[in-house]
FIKOL-286676 format. One record per atom (N, C-alpha, C, O, CB): residue number from 0; residue in three letters; atom name; x, y, z. Coordinates in steps of 0.1 Angstrom, whole numbers, plus 5000, padded with zeros to 4 digits. Glycine has a CB too. Layout:
<kedrens>
- num, residuo, atomo, xx, yy, zz
- NUM, ALA, CA, X, Y, Z
...
</kedrens>
This chain:
<kedrens>
- num, residuo, atomo, xx, yy, zz
- 0, LEU, N, 5009, 4994, 5001
- 0, LEU, CA, 4998, 5003, 5002
- 0, LEU, C, 5009, 5012, 5001
- 0, LEU, O, 5008, 5019, 4991
- 0, LEU, CB, 4988, 5003, 5014
- 1, LYS, N, 5020, 5013, 5010
- 1, LYS, CA, 5026, 5027, 5008
- 1, LYS, C, 5035, 5026, 4998
- 1, LYS, O, 5043, 5035, 4995
- 1, LYS, CB, 5033, 5032, 5020
- 2, GLY, N, 5035, 5016, 4992
- 2, GLY, CA, 5046, 5015, 4979
- 2, GLY, C, 5036, 5021, 4968
- 2, GLY, O, 5039, 5029, 4960
- 2, GLY, CB, 5053, 4997, 4975
- 3, MET, N, 5022, 5015, 4969
- 3, MET, CA, 5013, 5028, 4958
- 3, MET, C, 5008, 5041, 4962
- 3, MET, O, 5002, 5049, 4955
- 3, MET, CB, 5002, 5025, 4952
- 4, LEU, N, 5012, 5042, 4977
- 4, LEU, CA, 5011, 5057, 4977
- 4, LEU, C, 5026, 5069, 4974
- 4, LEU, O, 5026, 5081, 4975
- 4, LEU, CB, 5004, 5058, 4993
- 5, LEU, N, 5036, 5061, 4971
- 5, LEU, CA, 5050, 5064, 4971
- 5, LEU, C, 5048, 5070, 4950
- 5, LEU, O, 5047, 5081, 4945
- 5, LEU, CB, 5063, 5044, 4978
- 6, LEU, N, 5047, 5053, 4944
- 6, LEU, CA, 5048, 5057, 4932
- 6, LEU, C, 5038, 5067, 4924
- 6, LEU, O, 5042, 5075, 4916
- 6, LEU, CB, 5049, 5046, 4926
- 7, SER, N, 5023, 5066, 4929
- 7, SER, CA, 5013, 5076, 4927
- 7, SER, C, 5021, 5092, 4926
- 7, SER, O, 5023, 5099, 4916
- 7, SER, CB, 5000, 5073, 4940
- 8, ALA, N, 5023, 5095, 4937
- 8, ALA, CA, 5030, 5106, 4941
- 8, ALA, C, 5041, 5111, 4932
- 8, ALA, O, 5041, 5121, 4926
- 8, ALA, CB, 5035, 5103, 4953
- 9, LEU, N, 5051, 5102, 4933
- 9, LEU, CA, 5058, 5103, 4916
- 9, LEU, C, 5059, 5107, 4902
- 9, LEU, O, 5066, 5112, 4894
- 9, LEU, CB, 5059, 5098, 4913
- 10, GLN, N, 5040, 5099, 4905
- 10, GLN, CA, 5033, 5098, 4887
- 10, GLN, C, 5033, 5113, 4886
- 10, GLN, O, 5038, 5118, 4876
- 10, GLN, CB, 5013, 5089, 4884
- 11, GLN, N, 5026, 5121, 4896
- 11, GLN, CA, 5017, 5132, 4898
- 11, GLN, C, 5036, 5144, 4897
- 11, GLN, O, 5036, 5154, 4891
- 11, GLN, CB, 5005, 5131, 4917
- 12, LEU, N, 5044, 5140, 4902
- 12, LEU, CA, 5058, 5146, 4902
- 12, LEU, C, 5058, 5146, 4883
- 12, LEU, O, 5055, 5156, 4876
- 12, LEU, CB, 5071, 5135, 4911
- 13, HIS, N, 5061, 5138, 4881
- 13, HIS, CA, 5056, 5134, 4868
- 13, HIS, C, 5048, 5144, 4859
- 13, HIS, O, 5054, 5152, 4853
- 13, HIS, CB, 5048, 5122, 4870
- 14, THR, N, 5038, 5144, 4859
- 14, THR, CA, 5028, 5148, 4853
- 14, THR, C, 5033, 5165, 4856
- 14, THR, O, 5038, 5172, 4847
- 14, THR, CB, 5012, 5142, 4860
- 15, SER, N, 5030, 5169, 4867
- 15, SER, CA, 5038, 5182, 4872
- 15, SER, C, 5053, 5185, 4864
- 15, SER, O, 5052, 5195, 4856
- 15, SER, CB, 5041, 5180, 4888
- 16, TYR, N, 5063, 5181, 4864
- 16, TYR, CA, 5073, 5187, 4858
- 16, TYR, C, 5079, 5177, 4847
- 16, TYR, O, 5090, 5171, 4847
- 16, TYR, CB, 5083, 5190, 4869
- 17, PRO, N, 5065, 5176, 4831
- 17, PRO, CA, 5072, 5166, 4824
- 17, PRO, C, 5085, 5164, 4819
- 17, PRO, O, 5091, 5154, 4816
- 17, PRO, CB, 5066, 5163, 4816
- 18, GLU, N, 5089, 5183, 4817
- 18, GLU, CA, 5101, 5183, 4810
- 18, GLU, C, 5114, 5183, 4817
- 18, GLU, O, 5126, 5183, 4812
- 18, GLU, CB, 5100, 5194, 4803
- 19, LEU, N, 5112, 5182, 4829
- 19, LEU, CA, 5120, 5171, 4843
- 19, LEU, C, 5126, 5160, 4839
- 19, LEU, O, 5136, 5158, 4832
- 19, LEU, CB, 5112, 5163, 4855
- 20, ILE, N, 5113, 5152, 4846
- 20, ILE, CA, 5114, 5140, 4845
- 20, ILE, C, 5107, 5130, 4837
- 20, ILE, O, 5095, 5128, 4837
- 20, ILE, CB, 5112, 5138, 4854
- 21, LYS, N, 5119, 5121, 4827
- 21, LYS, CA, 5112, 5112, 4815
- 21, LYS, C, 5097, 5102, 4820
- 21, LYS, O, 5086, 5100, 4817
- 21, LYS, CB, 5126, 5099, 4809
- 22, SER, N, 5107, 5099, 4831
- 22, SER, CA, 5102, 5085, 4832
- 22, SER, C, 5099, 5082, 4847
- 22, SER, O, 5110, 5085, 4853
- 22, SER, CB, 5113, 5073, 4825
- 23, VAL, N, 5088, 5078, 4856
- 23, VAL, CA, 5088, 5073, 4872
- 23, VAL, C, 5086, 5057, 4871
- 23, VAL, O, 5079, 5055, 4861
- 23, VAL, CB, 5073, 5080, 4882
- 24, ARG, N, 5089, 5048, 4876
- 24, ARG, CA, 5096, 5031, 4873
- 24, ARG, C, 5093, 5027, 4892
- 24, ARG, O, 5097, 5033, 4903
- 24, ARG, CB, 5121, 5031, 4865
- 25, GLY, N, 5085, 5018, 4890
- 25, GLY, CA, 5088, 5011, 4906
- 25, GLY, C, 5078, 5000, 4912
- 25, GLY, O, 5066, 5003, 4915
- 25, GLY, CB, 5087, 5024, 4917
- 26, THR, N, 5082, 4989, 4914
- 26, THR, CA, 5081, 4979, 4925
- 26, THR, C, 5079, 4980, 4943
- 26, THR, O, 5089, 4982, 4951
- 26, THR, CB, 5094, 4973, 4922
- 27, GLY, N, 5073, 4979, 4946
- 27, GLY, CA, 5065, 4979, 4958
- 27, GLY, C, 5075, 5001, 4964
- 27, GLY, O, 5076, 5013, 4958
- 27, GLY, CB, 5072, 4958, 4972
- 28, LEU, N, 5078, 4995, 4976
- 28, LEU, CA, 5083, 5007, 4977
- 28, LEU, C, 5101, 5014, 4968
- 28, LEU, O, 5108, 5024, 4969
- 28, LEU, CB, 5083, 5007, 4992
- 29, LEU, N, 5101, 5003, 4963
- 29, LEU, CA, 5118, 5011, 4954
- 29, LEU, C, 5112, 5013, 4939
- 29, LEU, O, 5107, 5006, 4930
- 29, LEU, CB, 5136, 4996, 4953
- 30, CYS, N, 5115, 5027, 4943
- 30, CYS, CA, 5115, 5033, 4932
- 30, CYS, C, 5120, 5040, 4924
- 30, CYS, O, 5128, 5047, 4930
- 30, CYS, CB, 5111, 5035, 4932
- 31, ALA, N, 5120, 5043, 4908
- 31, ALA, CA, 5131, 5050, 4904
- 31, ALA, C, 5125, 5061, 4897
- 31, ALA, O, 5114, 5057, 4892
- 31, ALA, CB, 5140, 5043, 4895
- 32, LEU, N, 5127, 5075, 4895
- 32, LEU, CA, 5130, 5087, 4883
- 32, LEU, C, 5140, 5087, 4874
- 32, LEU, O, 5152, 5084, 4876
- 32, LEU, CB, 5133, 5101, 4888
- 33, GLU, N, 5132, 5091, 4861
- 33, GLU, CA, 5143, 5093, 4848
- 33, GLU, C, 5145, 5107, 4846
- 33, GLU, O, 5134, 5111, 4844
- 33, GLU, CB, 5138, 5087, 4834
- 34, PHE, N, 5152, 5114, 4846
- 34, PHE, CA, 5154, 5125, 4844
- 34, PHE, C, 5154, 5127, 4826
- 34, PHE, O, 5157, 5117, 4819
- 34, PHE, CB, 5166, 5127, 4851
- 35, SER, N, 5151, 5138, 4819
- 35, SER, CA, 5148, 5141, 4804
- 35, SER, C, 5163, 5146, 4802
- 35, SER, O, 5169, 5144, 4791
- 35, SER, CB, 5134, 5152, 4800
- 36, ILE, N, 5169, 5154, 4812
- 36, ILE, CA, 5185, 5154, 4809
- 36, ILE, C, 5195, 5151, 4823
- 36, ILE, O, 5198, 5159, 4832
- 36, ILE, CB, 5189, 5171, 4802
- 37, PRO, N, 5199, 5137, 4822
- 37, PRO, CA, 5213, 5128, 4826
- 37, PRO, C, 5217, 5134, 4836
- 37, PRO, O, 5220, 5128, 4846
- 37, PRO, CB, 5225, 5125, 4815
- 38, SER, N, 5219, 5149, 4834
- 38, SER, CA, 5231, 5160, 4850
- 38, SER, C, 5221, 5158, 4854
- 38, SER, O, 5219, 5147, 4860
- 38, SER, CB, 5239, 5178, 4851
- 39, LEU, N, 5211, 5168, 4855
- 39, LEU, CA, 5198, 5168, 4859
- 39, LEU, C, 5199, 5158, 4876
- 39, LEU, O, 5199, 5163, 4888
- 39, LEU, CB, 5187, 5161, 4846
- 40, ALA, N, 5201, 5141, 4872
- 40, ALA, CA, 5197, 5138, 4885
- 40, ALA, C, 5213, 5139, 4895
- 40, ALA, O, 5213, 5134, 4906
- 40, ALA, CB, 5188, 5122, 4884
- 41, GLY, N, 5225, 5144, 4890
- 41, GLY, CA, 5236, 5151, 4898
- 41, GLY, C, 5227, 5161, 4911
- 41, GLY, O, 5226, 5160, 4923
- 41, GLY, CB, 5246, 5162, 4887
- 42, GLN, N, 5224, 5169, 4902
- 42, GLN, CA, 5215, 5186, 4911
- 42, GLN, C, 5206, 5179, 4919
- 42, GLN, O, 5205, 5181, 4932
- 42, GLN, CB, 5203, 5201, 4898
- 43, PHE, N, 5198, 5170, 4911
- 43, PHE, CA, 5187, 5168, 4921
- 43, PHE, C, 5194, 5162, 4930
- 43, PHE, O, 5196, 5170, 4939
- 43, PHE, CB, 5174, 5162, 4918
- 44, THR, N, 5199, 5149, 4933
- 44, THR, CA, 5205, 5145, 4944
- 44, THR, C, 5212, 5154, 4956
- 44, THR, O, 5210, 5153, 4968
- 44, THR, CB, 5214, 5138, 4939
- 45, ARG, N, 5219, 5163, 4948
- 45, ARG, CA, 5226, 5169, 4960
- 45, ARG, C, 5215, 5181, 4966
- 45, ARG, O, 5217, 5186, 4977
- 45, ARG, CB, 5242, 5177, 4954
- 46, ALA, N, 5203, 5185, 4959
- 46, ALA, CA, 5192, 5194, 4963
- 46, ALA, C, 5184, 5185, 4975
- 46, ALA, O, 5184, 5187, 4987
- 46, ALA, CB, 5180, 5199, 4949
- 47, CYS, N, 5179, 5175, 4968
- 47, CYS, CA, 5175, 5168, 4982
- 47, CYS, C, 5184, 5159, 4993
- 47, CYS, O, 5180, 5149, 5000
- 47, CYS, CB, 5164, 5157, 4978
- 48, ALA, N, 5199, 5163, 4993
- 48, ALA, CA, 5209, 5160, 5006
- 48, ALA, C, 5202, 5170, 5013
- 48, ALA, O, 5196, 5169, 5024
- 48, ALA, CB, 5226, 5161, 5005
- 49, GLU, N, 5204, 5184, 5005
- 49, GLU, CA, 5204, 5193, 5015
- 49, GLU, C, 5191, 5196, 5019
- 49, GLU, O, 5189, 5206, 5025
- 49, GLU, CB, 5211, 5204, 5012
- 50, SER, N, 5183, 5189, 5016
- 50, SER, CA, 5168, 5192, 5024
- 50, SER, C, 5170, 5182, 5034
- 50, SER, O, 5163, 5183, 5044
- 50, SER, CB, 5153, 5189, 5014
- 51, GLY, N, 5179, 5171, 5034
- 51, GLY, CA, 5173, 5163, 5046
- 51, GLY, C, 5170, 5146, 5038
- 51, GLY, O, 5166, 5137, 5046
- 51, GLY, CB, 5156, 5172, 5053
- 52, LEU, N, 5170, 5144, 5028
- 52, LEU, CA, 5165, 5133, 5021
- 52, LEU, C, 5176, 5123, 5008
- 52, LEU, O, 5176, 5126, 4996
- 52, LEU, CB, 5152, 5140, 5013
- 53, LEU, N, 5183, 5115, 5013
- 53, LEU, CA, 5190, 5106, 5005
- 53, LEU, C, 5185, 5100, 4996
- 53, LEU, O, 5175, 5093, 4998
- 53, LEU, CB, 5193, 5097, 5010
- 54, VAL, N, 5188, 5101, 4985
- 54, VAL, CA, 5179, 5094, 4973
- 54, VAL, C, 5200, 5087, 4965
- 54, VAL, O, 5212, 5090, 4967
- 54, VAL, CB, 5165, 5113, 4960
- 55, VAL, N, 5192, 5077, 4955
- 55, VAL, CA, 5204, 5067, 4953
- 55, VAL, C, 5204, 5069, 4939
- 55, VAL, O, 5195, 5063, 4932
- 55, VAL, CB, 5204, 5051, 4959
- 56, PRO, N, 5215, 5079, 4930
- 56, PRO, CA, 5218, 5085, 4914
- 56, PRO, C, 5226, 5068, 4913
- 56, PRO, O, 5232, 5059, 4920
- 56, PRO, CB, 5232, 5105, 4910
- 57, THR, N, 5220, 5069, 4900
- 57, THR, CA, 5225, 5060, 4889
- 57, THR, C, 5229, 5064, 4880
- 57, THR, O, 5231, 5076, 4880
- 57, THR, CB, 5218, 5052, 4885
- 58, ARG, N, 5230, 5057, 4868
- 58, ARG, CA, 5239, 5062, 4855
- 58, ARG, C, 5220, 5063, 4846
- 58, ARG, O, 5209, 5057, 4848
- 58, ARG, CB, 5255, 5045, 4846
- 59, ASN, N, 5228, 5074, 4835
- 59, ASN, CA, 5219, 5075, 4829
- 59, ASN, C, 5207, 5085, 4837
- 59, ASN, O, 5196, 5080, 4840
- 59, ASN, CB, 5216, 5063, 4825
- 60, GLY, N, 5210, 5098, 4841
- 60, GLY, CA, 5198, 5103, 4847
- 60, GLY, C, 5191, 5092, 4850
- 60, GLY, O, 5185, 5088, 4840
- 60, GLY, CB, 5191, 5112, 4840
- 61, ILE, N, 5189, 5084, 4862
- 61, ILE, CA, 5185, 5079, 4872
- 61, ILE, C, 5181, 5080, 4883
- 61, ILE, O, 5189, 5071, 4887
- 61, ILE, CB, 5188, 5077, 4873
- 62, VAL, N, 5175, 5082, 4893
- 62, VAL, CA, 5179, 5087, 4907
- 62, VAL, C, 5169, 5074, 4915
- 62, VAL, O, 5157, 5073, 4910
- 62, VAL, CB, 5173, 5107, 4911
- 63, ARG, N, 5173, 5065, 4924
- 63, ARG, CA, 5160, 5057, 4929
- 63, ARG, C, 5158, 5059, 4940
- 63, ARG, O, 5168, 5059, 4947
- 63, ARG, CB, 5159, 5045, 4928
- 64, LEU, N, 5146, 5060, 4945
- 64, LEU, CA, 5145, 5063, 4961
- 64, LEU, C, 5142, 5044, 4969
- 64, LEU, O, 5134, 5035, 4965
- 64, LEU, CB, 5126, 5078, 4964
- 65, ILE, N, 5151, 5044, 4980
- 65, ILE, CA, 5148, 5035, 4985
- 65, ILE, C, 5145, 5030, 5001
- 65, ILE, O, 5151, 5023, 5009
- 65, ILE, CB, 5155, 5030, 4981
- 66, PRO, N, 5134, 5035, 5001
- 66, PRO, CA, 5131, 5037, 5019
- 66, PRO, C, 5133, 5027, 5024
- 66, PRO, O, 5134, 5017, 5018
- 66, PRO, CB, 5117, 5041, 5024
- 67, ASP, N, 5135, 5028, 5043
- 67, ASP, CA, 5130, 5017, 5047
- 67, ASP, C, 5119, 5007, 5045
- 67, ASP, O, 5110, 5013, 5038
- 67, ASP, CB, 5129, 5018, 5054
- 68, LEU, N, 5115, 4993, 5049
- 68, LEU, CA, 5104, 4992, 5048
- 68, LEU, C, 5093, 4995, 5057
- 68, LEU, O, 5081, 4995, 5055
- 68, LEU, CB, 5104, 4984, 5045
- 69, LEU, N, 5101, 4997, 5068
- 69, LEU, CA, 5092, 5003, 5075
- 69, LEU, C, 5089, 5016, 5080
- 69, LEU, O, 5087, 5020, 5092
- 69, LEU, CB, 5092, 4999, 5082
- 70, VAL, N, 5090, 5022, 5070
- 70, VAL, CA, 5086, 5037, 5068
- 70, VAL, C, 5074, 5040, 5074
- 70, VAL, O, 5065, 5032, 5077
- 70, VAL, CB, 5085, 5041, 5053
- 71, SER, N, 5075, 5050, 5076
- 71, SER, CA, 5057, 5056, 5082
- 71, SER, C, 5052, 5063, 5069
- 71, SER, O, 5058, 5062, 5059
- 71, SER, CB, 5057, 5070, 5096
- 72, ARG, N, 5040, 5068, 5071
- 72, ARG, CA, 5033, 5072, 5061
- 72, ARG, C, 5038, 5088, 5058
- 72, ARG, O, 5041, 5092, 5047
- 72, ARG, CB, 5019, 5070, 5063
- 73, SER, N, 5039, 5095, 5073
- 73, SER, CA, 5041, 5104, 5077
- 73, SER, C, 5057, 5109, 5071
- 73, SER, O, 5060, 5120, 5068
- 73, SER, CB, 5038, 5101, 5091
- 74, ASP, N, 5065, 5097, 5070
- 74, ASP, CA, 5077, 5103, 5062
- 74, ASP, C, 5076, 5099, 5051
- 74, ASP, O, 5077, 5110, 5045
- 74, ASP, CB, 5090, 5099, 5066
- 75, LEU, N, 5074, 5091, 5042
- 75, LEU, CA, 5069, 5090, 5033
- 75, LEU, C, 5059, 5107, 5027
- 75, LEU, O, 5060, 5110, 5015
- 75, LEU, CB, 5062, 5077, 5035
- 76, SER, N, 5055, 5112, 5033
- 76, SER, CA, 5043, 5124, 5032
- 76, SER, C, 5058, 5138, 5029
- 76, SER, O, 5061, 5146, 5020
- 76, SER, CB, 5029, 5125, 5053
- 77, GLU, N, 5064, 5136, 5042
- 77, GLU, CA, 5076, 5143, 5042
- 77, GLU, C, 5086, 5143, 5027
- 77, GLU, O, 5090, 5152, 5019
- 77, GLU, CB, 5084, 5137, 5053
- 78, ALA, N, 5087, 5127, 5028
- 78, ALA, CA, 5099, 5126, 5010
- 78, ALA, C, 5092, 5136, 4999
- 78, ALA, O, 5099, 5144, 4993
- 78, ALA, CB, 5099, 5105, 4999
- 79, VAL, N, 5078, 5135, 4997
- 79, VAL, CA, 5073, 5138, 4986
- 79, VAL, C, 5077, 5145, 4985
- 79, VAL, O, 5086, 5147, 4976
- 79, VAL, CB, 5063, 5138, 4982
- 80, LYS, N, 5071, 5158, 4998
- 80, LYS, CA, 5074, 5173, 5001
- 80, LYS, C, 5090, 5175, 4997
- 80, LYS, O, 5092, 5183, 4989
- 80, LYS, CB, 5069, 5177, 5018
- 81, ILE, N, 5097, 5172, 5001
- 81, ILE, CA, 5108, 5170, 4998
- 81, ILE, C, 5112, 5170, 4983
- 81, ILE, O, 5117, 5181, 4981
- 81, ILE, CB, 5111, 5159, 5003
- 82, LEU, N, 5111, 5164, 4975
- 82, LEU, CA, 5110, 5157, 4967
- 82, LEU, C, 5102, 5168, 4955
- 82, LEU, O, 5108, 5171, 4945
- 82, LEU, CB, 5105, 5145, 4973
- 83, GLU, N, 5088, 5174, 4957
- 83, GLU, CA, 5082, 5184, 4950
- 83, GLU, C, 5090, 5199, 4949
- 83, GLU, O, 5091, 5207, 4940
- 83, GLU, CB, 5069, 5185, 4956
- 84, TYR, N, 5095, 5199, 4966
- 84, TYR, CA, 5106, 5213, 4966
- 84, TYR, C, 5117, 5210, 4956
- 84, TYR, O, 5117, 5217, 4946
- 84, TYR, CB, 5115, 5216, 4981
- 85, THR, N, 5126, 5202, 4957
- 85, THR, CA, 5138, 5201, 4949
- 85, THR, C, 5132, 5199, 4935
- 85, THR, O, 5140, 5203, 4927
- 85, THR, CB, 5148, 5188, 4953
- 86, CYS, N, 5120, 5194, 4928
- 86, CYS, CA, 5115, 5196, 4914
- 86, CYS, C, 5116, 5207, 4908
- 86, CYS, O, 5123, 5212, 4899
- 86, CYS, CB, 5104, 5194, 4912
- 87, ALA, N, 5105, 5214, 4920
- 87, ALA, CA, 5099, 5230, 4916
- 87, ALA, C, 5112, 5239, 4914
- 87, ALA, O, 5112, 5247, 4905
- 87, ALA, CB, 5088, 5237, 4932
- 88, GLY, N, 5125, 5237, 4925
- 88, GLY, CA, 5139, 5243, 4921
- 88, GLY, C, 5145, 5242, 4909
- 88, GLY, O, 5151, 5251, 4903
- 88, GLY, CB, 5149, 5239, 4929
- 89, LEU, N, 5144, 5226, 4903
- 89, LEU, CA, 5152, 5226, 4895
- 89, LEU, C, 5145, 5231, 4883
- 89, LEU, O, 5151, 5231, 4873
- 89, LEU, CB, 5158, 5215, 4894
- 90, HIS, N, 5131, 5235, 4885
- 90, HIS, CA, 5126, 5237, 4870
- 90, HIS, C, 5123, 5255, 4869
- 90, HIS, O, 5119, 5263, 4861
- 90, HIS, CB, 5110, 5227, 4866
- 91, ALA, N, 5128, 5257, 4882
- 91, ALA, CA, 5124, 5276, 4880
- 91, ALA, C, 5139, 5280, 4876
- 91, ALA, O, 5141, 5292, 4873
- 91, ALA, CB, 5117, 5288, 4898
</kedrens>
């Protein structure tokens, strides 16, 4: 259930920022964002870390979200807020 909530929130980010986010995918709580411009993944990762959220950059402009399996809904909600804030900052 929490995985579906996270994936749904990420898909909403994709809808809100299609010029930044090329695609969203995930299974359970393991999710990934693929950026339209691969170099944005590094900027996104640094900005998230500065806001207190650790994400995992991979290759080809992909960033993974790998929350603890026991993550609470409130922590997921906070993470989504940070992701939204970070996307808005990159979009500006």
